[in-house]
Residue frames relative to the residue before (quaternion, step in Angstrom):
aa qw qx qy qz dx dy dz
M 1.0000 0.0000 0.0000 0.0000 0.00 0.00 0.00
K 0.6220 0.5628 -0.3520 0.4153 3.55 0.96 -0.79
A 0.5852 0.5885 -0.3564 0.4291 3.63 1.13 -0.64
S 0.6960 0.4817 -0.2933 0.4445 3.66 1.07 -0.53
I 0.4749 0.6615 -0.4747 0.3340 3.63 1.15 -0.25
G 0.8581 0.1182 -0.1468 0.4776 3.57 -0.87 1.11
Q 0.5607 0.6129 -0.3709 0.4152 3.45 1.35 0.17
T 0.2771 -0.7111 0.6077 0.2194 3.65 -1.25 0.29
T 0.1287 -0.7804 0.6042 0.0966 3.52 -1.28 0.34
S 0.3942 -0.7086 0.5237 0.2615 3.60 -1.14 0.34
V 0.3511 0.7384 -0.5087 0.2696 3.61 1.25 0.29
L 0.3376 -0.7128 0.5641 0.2446 3.57 -1.04 0.80
A 0.1462 -0.7848 0.6013 0.0342 3.54 -1.04 0.92
E 0.1299 -0.7493 0.6438 0.0843 3.58 -1.20 0.54
A 0.6678 -0.5159 0.3700 0.3885 3.55 -1.25 0.38
V 0.6275 0.5315 -0.3491 0.4494 3.65 1.17 -0.68
D 0.5997 0.5974 -0.3521 0.3993 3.62 1.19 -0.19
F 0.5159 0.6850 -0.3986 0.3252 3.51 1.28 -0.41
Y 0.6640 0.5414 -0.2905 0.4261 3.57 0.94 -1.02
P 0.7280 0.3785 -0.2882 0.4936 3.64 0.55 -0.91
T 0.6204 0.5346 -0.3692 0.4393 3.67 0.96 -0.59
L 0.7126 0.4122 -0.2946 0.4852 3.62 0.73 -0.95
A 0.6194 0.5339 -0.3941 0.4195 3.70 0.91 -0.45
A 0.6378 0.5550 -0.2780 0.4560 3.46 1.21 -0.77
L 0.6554 0.5221 -0.2765 0.4706 3.45 1.13 -1.10
V 0.7560 0.3949 -0.2352 0.4660 3.63 0.80 -0.82
G 0.5831 -0.6528 0.3346 0.3490 3.57 1.27 0.09
L 0.4587 0.6723 -0.4603 0.3545 3.54 1.36 0.33
P 0.6095 -0.5659 0.3713 0.4128 3.58 -1.11 0.58
A 0.5971 -0.5576 0.4111 0.4045 3.62 -1.12 0.51
P 0.5789 -0.6257 0.3892 0.3490 3.56 -0.97 0.84
E 0.6000 0.5772 -0.3416 0.4360 3.63 1.10 -0.59
S 0.6800 0.5146 -0.2944 0.4313 3.55 1.11 -0.72
A 0.6437 0.4586 -0.2889 0.5403 3.46 1.46 -0.27
G 0.5954 -0.6320 0.3191 0.3798 3.58 1.22 0.33
Q 0.4232 0.6712 -0.4628 0.3952 3.55 1.36 0.37
Q 0.2207 -0.7546 0.6063 0.1197 3.53 -1.03 0.86
I 0.0454 0.8161 -0.5637 0.1189 3.55 -0.17 1.30
N 0.4212 -0.6887 0.5327 0.2539 3.63 -1.23 0.37
G 0.6110 0.6024 -0.3731 0.3528 3.64 1.07 -0.28
T 0.3471 -0.7198 0.5796 0.1593 3.45 -1.40 0.45
S 0.4375 -0.6607 0.5251 0.3104 3.67 -0.80 0.84
L 0.2462 -0.7768 0.5664 0.1232 3.52 -0.98 0.91
V 0.2889 0.7860 -0.5063 0.2060 3.47 1.21 0.28
P 0.6067 0.5463 -0.3918 0.4242 3.75 0.85 -0.59
A 0.6489 0.5285 -0.3451 0.4249 3.58 1.09 -0.54
F 0.6026 0.5441 -0.3091 0.4953 3.47 1.36 -0.59
D 0.6618 0.5042 -0.2877 0.4744 3.56 1.09 -0.78
D 0.8191 0.0523 0.0563 0.5685 3.58 0.94 -0.95
P 0.1646 -0.8554 0.4718 0.1366 3.61 0.47 1.04
E 0.7339 0.4083 -0.2533 0.4802 3.63 1.00 -0.67
G 0.6994 0.5098 -0.2596 0.4285 3.50 1.01 -0.68
S 0.7071 0.4824 -0.2513 0.4519 3.62 1.23 -0.27
A 0.2530 0.8518 -0.4272 0.1670 3.45 1.34 0.52
G 0.7191 0.4480 -0.2452 0.4713 3.55 1.18 -0.57
M 0.2827 0.7933 -0.5064 0.1855 3.70 1.21 0.36
K 0.8171 0.0584 -0.0084 0.5734 3.60 0.90 -0.82
D 0.3910 -0.7344 0.5043 0.2311 3.55 -1.05 0.79
A 0.7982 0.0522 0.0152 0.5999 3.49 1.20 -0.59
A 0.2061 -0.7400 0.6252 0.1382 3.54 -1.41 0.36
Y 0.1414 -0.8175 0.5561 0.0499 3.53 -0.74 0.97
S 0.0917 -0.7625 0.6381 0.0545 3.50 -1.26 0.56
Q 0.1854 -0.7752 0.5991 0.0763 3.61 -1.10 0.54
F 0.0959 -0.7516 0.6466 0.0877 3.55 -1.05 0.72
A 0.4147 -0.7351 0.4951 0.2062 3.50 -0.70 1.30
K 0.2205 -0.7353 0.6276 0.1294 3.52 -1.11 0.86
P 0.5192 -0.6767 0.4240 0.3045 3.66 -0.95 0.85
S 0.8223 -0.0377 0.0263 0.5672 3.79 0.86 -0.38
R 0.5458 -0.6204 0.4841 0.2878 3.53 -1.30 0.64
A 0.6280 0.5741 -0.3200 0.4166 3.47 1.25 -0.69
R 0.7686 0.1434 -0.0438 0.6220 3.49 1.16 -0.86
P 0.0741 -0.8589 0.5050 0.0424 3.62 0.40 1.09
F 0.7373 0.4252 -0.2572 0.4576 3.60 1.10 -0.51
V 0.5482 0.5257 -0.4239 0.4934 3.56 1.25 0.47
F 0.2602 -0.8144 0.5110 0.0897 3.46 -0.53 1.27
W 0.7210 -0.4243 0.3408 0.4290 3.52 -1.21 0.26
P 0.5421 -0.6232 0.4256 0.3695 3.66 -0.94 0.54
T 0.2410 -0.7577 0.5894 0.1430 3.59 -0.82 0.80
P 0.4795 -0.6571 0.4949 0.3056 3.62 -0.98 0.93
Q 0.5382 -0.6140 0.4927 0.3008 3.55 -1.19 0.80
R 0.3459 -0.7167 0.5578 0.2355 3.55 -0.97 0.82
N 0.8414 0.1739 -0.1453 0.4906 3.57 -1.22 0.68
A 0.4301 0.7064 -0.4705 0.3077 3.59 1.07 0.62
């Protein structure tokens, strides 16, 4: 871990990677070993070797929920500012 202090990496990360990464960093068992089916990948190898772990993921995906199929371009109501 100390090798990664002040280093950058080109590893792609997604929000689903937080849980398995944090579980590994604090010493908890891997979520899969407890029977949990998750989509995330532990990014601990990127902390151990920031430069050598560049090929961990080929792509990172994100999704924005839409409120309805009937009106896919109408987004959730946003609170008014300064109201």
